[in-house]
PAMAR-445877 format. One line per field, with one value per residue: residue number from 1; z, y, x of N, C-alpha, C in turn; chain. Coordinates in Angstrom, 3 decimals. Atoms other than C-alpha are relative to their C-alpha. Layout:
BEGIN
pos: NUM ...
nz: Z ...
ny: Y ...
nx: X ...
caz: Z ...
cay: Y ...
cax: X ...
cz: Z ...
cy: Y ...
cx: X ...
unit: A ...
This chain:
BEGIN
pos: 1 2 3 4 5 6 7 8 9 10 11 12 13 14 15 16 17 18 19 20 21 22 23 24 25 26 27 28 29 30 31 32 33 34 35 36 37 38 39 40 41 42 43 44 45 46 47 48 49 50 51 52 53 54 55 56 57 58 59 60 61 62 63 64 65 66 67 68 69 70 71 72 73 74 75 76 77 78 79 80 81 82 83 84 85 86 87 88 89 90 91 92 93 94 95 96 97 98 99 100 101 102 103 104 105 106 107 108 109 110 111 112 113 114 115 116 117 118 119 120 121 122 123 124 125 126 127 128 129 130 131 132 133 134 135 136 137 138 139 140 141 142 143 144 145 146 147 148 149 150 151 152 153 154 155 156 157 158 159 160 161 162 163 164 165 166 167 168 169 170 171 172 173 174 175 176 177 178 179 180 181 182 183 184 185 186 187 188 189 190 191 192 193 194 195 196 197 198 199 200 201 202 203 204 205 206 207 208 209 210 211 212 213 214 215 216 217 218 219 220 221 222 223 224 225 226 227 228 229 230 231 232 233 234 235 236 237 238 239 240 241 242 243 244 245 246 247 248 249 250 251 252 253 254 255 256 257 258 259 260 261 262 263 264 265 266 267 268 269 270 271 272
nz: -0.217 -0.794 0.839 -0.835 -1.737 -0.465 -0.952 -0.598 -1.402 -0.459 0.602 -0.146 0.544 0.392 0.081 -1.742 -0.534 0.174 -1.022 -0.895 0.213 -0.016 -1.272 -0.519 0.491 -0.641 0.417 -0.586 -0.592 1.203 0.527 -0.486 0.180 -0.179 0.380 -1.297 -0.062 -0.347 -1.613 -0.802 -1.699 -0.617 -0.008 1.252 -0.187 -0.093 0.991 0.777 1.521 1.126 0.553 0.100 1.264 1.197 0.016 -0.593 0.135 0.891 -0.218 -1.253 0.273 0.413 -1.241 -1.299 0.472 -0.224 0.878 0.320 -0.638 0.279 0.758 0.420 1.119 -0.321 -1.253 0.180 1.299 0.984 0.524 -1.140 0.404 1.246 0.073 -0.921 1.108 0.918 -0.749 -0.011 -1.423 0.292 -0.646 0.202 -0.184 -0.168 0.221 -0.275 -0.219 -0.763 -1.093 0.715 0.592 -1.239 -0.421 0.727 0.073 -1.445 0.354 0.971 -0.621 -0.676 1.076 -0.005 -1.256 -0.694 -1.113 -1.048 -0.292 -0.519 0.934 -1.029 -0.260 1.296 -0.285 -0.803 0.246 1.420 -0.602 -0.302 1.252 0.540 -1.066 0.340 1.456 0.265 -0.825 0.659 -0.741 0.746 0.177 -0.615 -0.515 0.666 -0.848 0.306 -0.794 0.337 -0.580 -0.393 -0.315 0.634 0.368 -0.403 1.036 -0.403 0.871 0.479 0.170 0.362 -1.208 -0.799 -1.264 0.019 -0.304 -1.522 -0.210 0.598 -0.645 -1.259 0.118 0.817 1.427 0.151 0.907 1.365 0.616 1.693 0.029 -0.227 0.010 1.277 0.006 -1.329 -1.142 0.390 0.817 -1.003 -0.792 0.774 0.223 1.032 0.507 -0.474 0.888 -0.413 -0.992 1.052 -0.879 -1.647 -1.034 0.022 -1.062 -1.300 0.208 -0.826 -0.278 -1.032 -0.847 0.772 1.045 -1.016 -0.528 1.010 0.155 -1.189 -0.921 -1.203 -0.809 0.558 -0.839 0.071 -0.207 -0.466 0.963 -0.135 -0.720 -1.349 0.056 -1.493 -0.740 0.550 1.330 -0.002 0.112 1.258 0.380 -1.441 0.150 1.050 -0.054 -0.276 -1.351 0.165 -1.010 0.035 -0.773 0.286 0.330 0.378 1.663 0.534 0.306 1.236 0.467 0.301 0.795 -0.835 -1.412 -0.864 0.569 -0.072 -1.262 -0.218 0.679 -0.880 -0.665 1.108 0.065 -1.024 0.320 0.747 -0.884 -1.253
ny: 0.673 0.972 1.427 1.174 -0.428 0.264 -0.878 -0.135 0.337 -0.691 -1.491 -1.079 -1.290 -1.198 -1.054 0.089 -0.009 1.286 0.555 -0.122 0.355 1.208 0.068 -0.117 1.258 1.050 0.687 -0.496 1.169 0.325 -0.973 0.524 -1.196 -1.334 -0.989 -0.693 -0.814 0.434 -0.072 0.354 -0.162 0.432 1.490 0.559 -0.694 1.267 0.493 -1.075 -1.177 -0.224 -1.366 -0.769 0.209 -0.651 0.833 1.380 1.030 1.067 1.619 0.392 0.053 1.131 1.044 0.184 1.339 -0.580 0.578 -1.353 -1.272 -0.859 -0.981 -0.876 -0.663 -1.429 0.053 0.700 -0.171 0.947 0.971 1.041 0.901 0.950 0.780 1.159 0.588 0.625 0.992 0.758 -0.443 -0.341 -1.258 -0.890 -1.726 -0.815 -1.042 -0.755 -1.457 -0.516 0.726 1.280 1.154 0.399 0.825 1.255 0.762 1.031 1.175 0.570 0.866 0.790 1.006 0.973 0.629 0.678 0.403 -0.971 -0.494 -1.551 -0.734 -1.016 -1.011 -0.810 -0.299 -1.063 -1.238 0.233 -0.753 -1.528 -0.858 -0.735 -1.458 -1.565 -0.354 -0.472 -0.894 -1.142 -1.281 -1.134 -1.083 0.625 -0.891 -0.343 0.592 0.506 0.963 0.522 1.401 -0.492 -1.202 -0.887 -0.849 0.274 0.783 0.535 0.444 -0.123 0.766 1.467 0.046 0.802 -0.783 -0.770 0.806 0.293 -1.401 -0.152 0.855 -0.346 -1.342 -1.224 -0.544 -0.616 -0.957 0.275 1.414 -0.274 -0.513 1.253 -0.648 -0.558 0.099 0.390 -0.287 -1.681 -0.095 0.786 -1.378 -1.240 -0.839 0.060 0.647 1.281 0.647 1.479 0.733 1.308 0.962 -0.024 -0.148 -1.175 -0.244 -0.543 -1.098 -0.806 -1.536 -1.387 -0.370 -0.949 1.078 0.690 -0.921 -0.549 1.270 -0.023 0.784 -0.130 1.221 0.646 1.276 0.028 1.040 0.390 0.616 0.382 -0.935 -0.173 -1.476 -0.394 -1.207 -1.167 0.489 -0.708 -1.642 -0.626 -0.153 -1.031 -1.373 -0.694 -0.940 0.549 0.487 1.422 1.133 0.966 1.130 1.307 1.281 1.160 0.078 1.094 0.006 -0.806 0.508 1.635 0.614 1.386 -0.185 -1.376 -0.987 0.356 0.058 -1.048 -1.051 -0.572 -0.862 -1.007 -0.806 -0.903 -1.192 -0.847 -0.118 -1.122
nx: 0.948 -0.569 0.076 -0.711 -0.172 1.056 0.070 -1.377 -0.377 -1.092 0.260 -1.004 0.516 -0.925 0.956 0.501 1.693 0.480 -0.334 0.853 1.307 -0.369 0.096 1.324 0.499 -0.500 -1.092 -1.104 -0.823 -0.600 -0.791 -1.529 -0.639 0.749 -0.991 -0.454 1.363 1.000 -0.232 1.403 0.098 -1.025 -0.307 -1.326 -1.482 -0.766 -0.035 -1.231 0.101 -0.589 -0.300 1.313 1.378 -0.745 -1.298 0.088 -1.014 0.490 -0.652 0.590 1.120 0.003 -0.243 1.119 0.871 1.629 1.051 0.690 -0.157 0.895 -0.549 0.909 -0.853 -0.237 -1.157 -1.166 -0.655 0.491 -1.441 -0.314 0.662 -0.710 -1.016 0.573 0.602 -1.098 -0.498 1.370 0.858 1.277 0.205 1.349 -0.368 1.299 -0.187 1.256 -0.082 1.369 0.376 0.739 -0.736 -0.972 0.388 -0.068 -1.495 0.080 0.867 -0.992 -1.094 0.731 0.531 -1.000 -0.147 1.417 -0.032 0.470 1.304 -0.134 1.429 0.850 -0.844 -0.231 1.553 0.337 -0.607 0.850 0.927 -0.754 -0.601 1.582 0.763 -0.696 0.191 1.320 0.082 -0.510 0.372 0.518 -0.926 -1.237 -0.777 -1.140 -0.919 -1.100 -0.656 -1.001 -0.861 -1.133 0.444 -0.848 1.165 1.405 0.575 1.401 0.224 1.079 1.327 -0.943 -0.570 0.747 0.470 1.132 1.313 0.645 0.612 1.509 1.106 0.326 0.740 -0.880 -0.423 -1.346 -0.056 -1.060 0.460 -0.134 -1.091 -1.172 -1.319 -0.306 -1.352 -0.564 0.359 0.037 1.727 0.795 0.428 0.516 -1.247 -0.226 1.035 -0.141 -0.143 0.511 -0.329 -0.257 0.177 -0.716 1.080 0.666 1.118 -0.680 -0.580 -0.580 0.612 -0.309 0.886 1.190 0.974 0.585 0.889 1.021 1.036 0.639 0.317 0.888 -0.042 -1.539 -0.341 -1.591 -0.317 -1.105 -0.840 -1.383 -0.704 0.807 0.266 -0.355 0.803 -0.634 0.714 1.495 -0.249 -0.192 0.973 1.024 -0.128 0.511 1.021 1.039 0.112 0.999 -0.313 -0.917 0.184 -1.125 0.747 -0.872 -0.592 0.089 1.390 0.217 -0.904 0.120 1.201 0.595 0.660 -0.269 1.019 1.561 0.219 0.120 0.862 0.899 -1.017 -0.178 1.516 0.160 -0.862 0.905 1.621 -0.880
caz: 96.013 98.170 96.161 97.666 101.368 103.116 106.591 107.719 110.956 110.752 109.906 109.353 109.320 107.784 108.456 112.304 111.953 110.178 113.125 115.330 113.483 113.585 117.061 117.639 115.540 118.014 115.787 117.841 118.879 115.113 114.574 114.082 112.832 112.856 112.233 114.924 114.413 115.246 119.016 119.718 121.575 123.829 123.499 120.085 121.461 122.046 118.813 116.613 114.387 111.060 110.668 109.799 107.178 104.663 105.334 106.349 106.525 103.693 104.172 107.835 106.823 104.317 107.402 109.485 107.074 106.950 105.325 104.962 105.166 105.227 103.260 102.151 99.114 100.930 104.141 102.492 99.378 96.373 95.701 99.139 98.167 94.786 96.411 98.873 95.814 93.884 97.025 96.702 100.282 99.918 100.419 100.765 99.926 100.737 100.256 102.196 101.922 103.670 106.762 104.835 102.764 106.004 107.062 104.216 104.490 108.020 106.587 104.088 106.517 108.790 105.594 105.438 108.887 109.230 111.985 113.895 115.211 114.716 112.929 116.278 116.842 113.065 113.063 116.129 114.337 110.861 113.124 114.359 111.058 109.676 112.812 111.914 108.216 108.682 111.126 108.727 110.682 109.486 109.664 109.979 111.813 109.764 110.672 110.268 111.101 110.379 110.381 110.238 111.725 109.741 106.868 107.947 106.012 106.110 104.079 101.483 100.593 99.297 102.829 105.065 108.031 106.250 105.948 109.682 109.988 108.021 109.668 112.944 112.048 110.326 107.293 106.179 104.916 102.676 101.190 97.673 98.147 96.338 96.660 94.281 93.030 93.689 97.146 95.898 93.724 97.094 98.967 96.095 95.180 91.706 89.203 89.490 87.375 86.722 89.159 86.793 89.208 92.610 95.484 95.710 98.962 101.465 100.476 102.416 103.546 104.906 107.916 105.661 103.524 106.755 108.277 105.054 105.304 108.610 110.844 113.664 115.208 114.875 115.925 116.512 116.382 118.252 115.118 112.462 114.050 117.743 118.101 121.155 123.342 121.667 118.324 119.640 120.623 116.902 116.098 119.248 118.035 114.623 114.131 113.885 117.092 116.374 119.270 119.364 120.727 121.331 119.675 119.237 115.778 115.497 115.600 112.426 110.900 111.185 108.825 110.034 113.380 115.223 113.378 113.564 117.067 117.874 115.862 118.755 120.508 117.338 117.027 120.617 119.736 117.535 120.035 122.599
cay: 85.944 82.752 79.265 75.905 76.867 74.784 76.116 77.900 77.002 79.378 83.051 86.158 89.729 92.556 94.672 96.088 96.539 92.926 91.512 92.953 91.386 88.198 88.314 89.049 86.177 83.889 83.339 85.019 81.592 80.920 83.909 83.083 86.568 90.249 93.691 96.074 97.957 95.403 96.128 95.241 93.463 92.720 88.877 89.601 91.193 87.691 87.074 87.717 90.752 90.682 94.169 97.005 97.431 99.041 96.840 93.368 90.659 88.366 85.599 85.650 85.735 82.623 80.788 80.858 78.331 80.460 78.890 82.579 85.948 88.520 91.828 95.111 97.233 100.569 99.314 96.982 97.054 95.661 93.906 92.294 90.896 89.634 88.050 86.097 85.043 83.881 81.867 80.024 81.772 81.783 85.764 87.619 91.345 93.782 97.140 98.488 102.243 102.497 101.103 98.636 97.259 96.691 94.863 92.591 91.939 90.639 88.234 87.344 86.222 84.778 82.737 81.000 79.506 77.306 76.029 79.183 80.237 84.191 84.736 86.090 88.437 89.497 89.975 92.070 94.518 93.910 95.639 98.544 99.523 99.688 101.869 104.501 104.172 104.696 107.326 110.591 113.648 116.569 119.045 117.316 118.779 120.490 118.675 118.394 115.488 115.953 112.785 114.952 118.280 119.265 119.257 119.656 116.754 115.305 113.131 113.240 111.616 108.557 108.271 105.621 108.038 110.155 107.294 106.884 110.846 110.742 107.586 109.198 112.526 114.811 116.383 116.325 119.444 118.193 115.584 117.047 118.135 115.684 115.983 117.840 117.453 118.709 119.764 123.694 122.762 121.051 124.436 126.726 128.195 126.859 124.840 121.367 118.469 115.084 112.938 110.095 107.363 108.517 108.588 111.547 110.812 112.796 116.274 118.917 122.112 125.529 126.798 129.574 126.904 125.251 128.534 129.295 125.714 126.794 123.929 123.261 120.253 119.324 115.689 115.211 111.524 109.647 108.053 108.162 111.358 111.797 115.298 117.152 119.797 122.437 120.988 121.771 125.367 126.153 124.724 126.482 129.757 129.985 132.745 130.240 128.891 125.012 122.452 120.301 117.019 114.017 110.750 107.259 106.965 103.513 104.015 106.290 104.319 100.629 99.232 95.901 95.154 98.085 100.613 98.606 98.117 101.813 103.455 104.136 106.118 108.036 109.137 110.698 113.014 114.584 114.681 116.974
cax: 90.882 91.128 91.449 91.903 91.330 89.073 88.709 91.790 93.421 96.636 95.946 98.262 96.573 98.236 95.072 94.345 90.646 90.456 92.264 90.037 87.049 88.842 89.056 85.594 84.685 86.243 89.197 91.775 93.288 94.059 95.876 99.693 100.953 99.875 101.239 102.769 99.432 97.273 96.807 93.322 91.739 94.051 94.043 96.188 99.131 100.633 100.473 103.914 104.497 105.344 106.143 103.894 101.036 103.609 106.600 105.712 108.247 107.024 109.703 108.535 105.004 105.669 107.585 104.632 102.832 99.456 96.412 95.391 96.593 94.270 95.173 93.843 94.515 94.682 96.821 99.130 101.459 100.741 104.501 104.127 100.769 102.282 105.176 102.859 100.471 103.962 104.787 101.159 99.920 96.237 95.357 92.110 92.405 89.467 88.923 85.677 85.105 81.739 80.150 77.939 80.812 82.647 79.796 79.352 83.461 82.607 79.940 82.754 85.387 82.811 81.567 85.121 84.814 81.591 82.594 82.101 79.067 78.977 75.468 73.658 76.523 76.725 72.790 73.009 75.446 73.464 70.541 72.580 73.943 70.025 68.868 71.421 71.183 67.422 67.915 68.224 69.016 66.967 69.715 73.023 75.744 78.499 81.573 85.190 87.491 91.051 93.681 96.784 97.631 100.861 99.818 96.361 94.592 91.028 88.941 86.330 83.173 85.584 86.691 85.562 85.478 82.932 80.512 80.658 80.441 77.116 75.603 76.231 74.369 77.108 77.927 81.351 82.176 85.155 82.779 83.200 86.910 89.586 93.274 94.591 98.469 101.008 101.079 101.046 97.657 96.195 96.474 95.520 98.777 99.196 97.019 96.594 97.613 95.954 95.928 96.798 95.530 96.970 94.527 92.182 90.307 92.657 93.097 95.438 93.606 94.125 92.663 91.193 89.399 88.309 86.951 85.296 83.143 82.453 82.405 79.814 81.787 85.644 86.410 90.139 90.976 93.688 95.012 96.569 97.787 96.964 95.908 96.888 95.193 97.544 95.829 92.374 93.399 94.210 90.763 88.725 90.088 88.420 86.173 83.473 83.948 82.872 82.873 85.883 85.892 88.606 87.310 88.577 90.298 89.337 85.431 85.938 89.100 88.390 86.017 84.015 83.295 84.936 83.004 79.704 80.195 80.715 77.865 75.680 78.784 79.299 75.651 76.058 78.920 76.242 73.282 75.937
cz: 0.822 -0.575 0.734 0.842 0.414 1.435 0.844 1.259 0.362 -0.553 0.166 -0.302 0.167 0.161 1.653 0.149 -0.581 1.436 1.111 -0.459 0.245 1.363 0.540 -0.589 0.634 -0.592 0.258 0.250 -1.496 -0.557 0.137 -0.568 -0.316 -0.339 1.395 0.038 0.460 1.577 0.570 -0.660 0.292 0.064 -1.431 0.107 0.329 -1.099 -0.843 -0.884 -0.923 -0.671 -0.180 -1.267 -1.283 -0.264 0.826 -0.392 -0.574 0.100 1.641 0.182 -0.768 1.177 0.752 -0.498 0.199 -1.052 -0.355 0.452 -0.787 -0.004 -0.264 -0.738 0.618 1.238 -0.590 -1.640 -0.725 -0.162 1.146 -0.192 -1.000 0.415 1.040 -1.124 -0.497 1.036 0.355 1.616 -0.651 0.596 -0.377 0.076 -0.041 -0.030 0.387 0.251 0.583 0.987 -0.282 -0.862 1.022 0.691 -0.718 -0.018 1.232 -0.157 -0.782 0.532 0.942 -1.050 -0.373 0.975 0.464 1.038 1.263 -0.046 0.235 -0.595 1.189 -0.064 -1.215 -0.107 0.753 -0.678 -1.398 0.594 0.251 -1.119 -0.834 0.718 -0.140 -1.361 -0.452 0.341 -0.785 0.896 -1.058 -0.395 0.740 0.243 -0.921 0.663 -0.913 0.953 -0.779 0.457 -0.189 0.327 -0.828 -1.348 0.623 -1.120 0.541 -0.898 -0.661 -0.140 -0.257 1.126 0.675 1.203 -0.527 -0.304 1.386 0.250 -0.304 0.622 1.565 0.206 -0.350 -1.089 -0.431 -1.074 -0.855 -0.621 -1.621 -0.143 -0.302 0.140 -1.001 -0.263 -1.016 1.298 -0.175 -0.175 1.415 0.946 -0.669 -0.326 -1.393 -0.886 -0.135 -1.383 0.091 0.725 -0.183 1.068 1.395 0.697 0.188 1.286 1.133 -0.321 1.202 -0.066 0.660 1.076 -0.383 -0.485 1.330 0.430 -1.045 -0.162 1.396 1.180 1.490 1.150 -0.629 1.067 -0.246 0.860 0.831 -0.852 -1.557 0.627 1.193 0.602 1.529 0.225 -0.718 -1.745 0.185 -0.068 -1.470 -0.576 0.777 -0.765 -1.392 0.140 0.169 1.146 0.094 1.699 -0.339 0.912 -0.254 -0.350 -0.103 -1.500 -0.672 -0.414 -1.444 -0.903 -0.624 -0.368 0.756 1.446 0.910 -0.399 0.199 1.532 0.900 -0.635 1.141 0.745 -0.995 0.005 1.323 -0.075 -0.638 0.761 1.234 -0.088
cy: -1.189 -1.174 -0.920 0.034 -0.725 0.881 0.564 0.191 0.995 1.547 1.083 1.141 0.862 1.241 0.218 -0.002 -1.585 -0.989 -0.058 -0.794 -1.409 -0.716 -0.134 -1.035 -1.553 -0.715 0.478 -1.233 -0.841 0.902 -0.352 1.363 1.605 1.206 0.637 0.979 -0.726 -0.411 -0.110 -1.090 -0.632 -1.096 0.013 0.300 -0.855 -0.541 0.546 0.759 -0.630 0.975 0.835 -0.342 0.063 -0.834 -1.327 -0.823 -1.147 -1.210 -0.295 -0.337 -1.891 -0.925 -0.509 -1.039 0.402 -0.809 1.237 1.212 1.031 1.692 1.139 1.087 1.335 -0.355 -0.498 0.108 -0.938 -0.982 -0.807 -1.149 -1.224 -0.968 -1.359 -1.114 -1.027 -1.322 -1.061 0.176 0.613 1.791 0.772 1.547 0.729 1.393 0.915 1.512 0.625 -0.993 -1.090 -0.858 -0.504 -1.242 -1.482 -0.585 -0.955 -1.177 -0.875 -0.925 -0.647 -1.261 -1.242 -0.846 -0.468 -0.422 0.994 0.484 1.589 0.452 0.764 1.287 0.952 0.829 1.038 1.203 0.651 1.525 1.569 0.817 0.533 0.902 1.269 0.488 0.530 1.631 1.516 1.307 1.080 1.065 -0.859 0.861 0.099 -0.231 -0.132 -0.899 0.160 -1.454 0.490 1.271 1.074 -0.868 -0.552 -0.864 -0.648 -1.063 0.250 -0.744 -1.605 -0.608 -0.871 1.047 0.898 -0.599 -0.103 1.655 -0.075 -0.992 0.611 1.427 1.272 0.032 0.193 1.170 -0.116 -0.920 0.085 0.538 -1.076 0.709 0.213 -0.183 0.869 0.549 1.604 0.306 -0.229 1.188 1.270 0.983 -0.352 -1.028 -1.366 -0.836 -1.293 -0.781 -1.072 -1.497 -0.304 0.367 1.442 0.453 0.763 1.185 0.791 1.197 1.092 0.206 1.183 -0.878 -0.600 0.916 0.459 -1.006 0.426 -1.257 -0.133 -0.632 -0.380 -1.125 -0.136 -1.655 -0.370 -0.783 0.219 0.793 0.115 1.287 0.113 1.236 1.520 -0.094 0.884 1.405 0.578 -0.016 0.663 1.791 0.358 0.909 -0.725 -0.603 -1.373 -0.792 -0.855 -1.067 -1.206 -1.117 -1.092 -0.476 -0.888 -0.278 0.839 -0.618 -1.452 -0.582 -1.435 0.322 1.321 1.010 -0.159 0.167 1.389 1.116 0.773 1.084 1.062 0.931 0.893 0.827 1.118 0.296 1.275 1.211
cx: 0.576 -0.522 0.739 0.127 -1.162 -0.217 1.232 0.086 1.250 -0.214 1.005 -1.000 0.578 -0.906 -0.682 -1.444 -0.472 0.738 -0.519 -1.426 0.207 -0.251 -1.463 -1.213 0.147 1.230 1.521 1.196 0.745 1.078 1.648 1.183 -0.823 1.059 0.212 -1.222 -1.163 -0.106 -1.066 -0.903 1.068 0.743 1.102 1.288 0.928 0.514 1.501 -0.145 1.037 0.604 -1.283 -0.784 0.657 1.209 0.243 1.288 -0.836 0.671 -0.092 -1.450 -0.124 0.444 -0.814 -1.090 -1.453 -0.689 -0.705 0.563 -0.907 0.497 -1.003 0.874 0.163 1.369 1.349 0.749 -0.258 1.071 -0.223 -0.990 0.363 0.995 -0.800 -0.658 1.354 0.482 -1.115 -0.360 -1.200 -0.001 -1.332 0.471 -1.213 0.346 -1.416 0.090 -1.219 -0.005 -0.585 0.931 0.966 -0.924 -0.413 1.682 -0.191 -0.599 1.035 0.996 -0.907 -0.486 1.218 0.370 -1.173 0.094 -0.332 -1.100 -0.158 -1.507 -0.824 0.910 0.114 -1.424 -0.437 0.663 -0.853 -1.200 0.289 0.201 -1.590 -0.535 0.687 0.038 -1.650 -0.114 0.233 -0.304 -0.292 1.061 1.329 1.001 1.398 1.647 1.174 0.863 1.532 0.752 1.217 0.192 0.878 0.704 -1.308 -0.815 -1.169 -0.224 -1.069 -1.099 0.455 0.447 -0.625 -0.732 -1.010 -1.379 -0.325 -0.406 -1.501 -1.062 -0.127 -0.714 0.921 0.023 1.126 0.172 0.795 -0.574 0.643 1.519 0.678 1.419 0.401 1.810 0.328 -0.344 -0.610 -1.463 -1.117 -0.216 -0.067 0.718 0.686 -1.262 0.657 0.331 -0.931 0.445 0.773 0.023 0.342 -1.510 -0.607 -0.696 0.558 0.504 0.696 -0.789 0.729 -0.990 -1.142 -0.937 -0.826 -1.159 -0.938 -1.509 -0.640 -0.783 -0.624 0.825 1.233 0.361 1.583 0.101 1.451 1.123 -0.678 1.131 -0.400 0.226 0.025 -1.390 0.420 -0.378 -1.375 -0.139 -0.277 -1.682 -0.899 0.326 -0.428 -0.800 -1.439 -0.601 -0.777 0.337 1.195 -0.231 1.069 -0.953 1.109 0.062 -0.793 -1.531 -0.275 0.870 -0.085 -1.009 -0.171 -0.277 0.289 -1.020 -1.402 -0.297 -0.262 -0.686 -0.684 0.760 0.249 -0.936 0.297 0.907 -1.023 -1.071 0.772 -0.839
unit: A A A A A A A A A A A A A A A A A A A A A A A A A A A A A A A A A A A A A A A A A A A A A A A A A A A A A A A A A A A A A A A A A A A A A A A A A A A A A A A A A A A A A A A A A A A A A A A A A A A A A A A A A A A A A A A A A A A A A A A A A A A A A A A A A A A A A A A A A A A A A A A A A A A A A A A A A A A A A A A A A A A A A A A A A A A A A A A A A A A A A A A A A A A A A A A A A A A A A A A A A A A A A A A A A A A A A A A A A A A A A A A A A A A A A A A A A A A A A A A A A A A A A A A A A A A A A A A A A A A A A A A A A A A A A A A A
């Protein structure tokens, strides 16, 4: 939570998607710190980096005297957030897992800056979301989106990318597949143990498991793993012969403004 803050003038963003949203809200000039992975839009590249999302330099952040640090429960370490709070730095922590939650997060960020007029732009994003949310495809396309190649990983229904796929007109074929622990259990080689609070959103799967679910479309993003033509050949060789497309990972992974503005282009992937 953010307490005791008027309108922040000095912002550190530890979340690439939030850095993008802040810039689109017209707040790029107030950014005094970002992560190495905050690379869009180009106007933020001049902002000093405070490290990665998982290894942020807390001392450097405190030294920047921010009025607000924007963080994310998945992207950033709890220990770093606690250190910032202990140093009396205001921190806003979010965790949007759906496109709708990302839209609400955009509104929440905008509300912190009453001097910035972004109402029309946000209303346009909301209209775009509502249009896609109402456009239910009669036969959604069986879709697979890996996020890593070795081991082969994807996201289930609780992952943000799954909601983007469904809004676009697809059906995530691994929506109901939880990640099992340990790795051998995830690959079907032994009995699973209780996850005990660990993240189950990103299962590791086999090519045999993938083929059994018969994807019609495979979407290969450029992040967090940059898939190659050699990777694409592996999926094209599956007996079910899916269509394979390279896509902008930010459209499927970056909650908030980026995902919302990309919905039309995402939907076009399912019409080809």
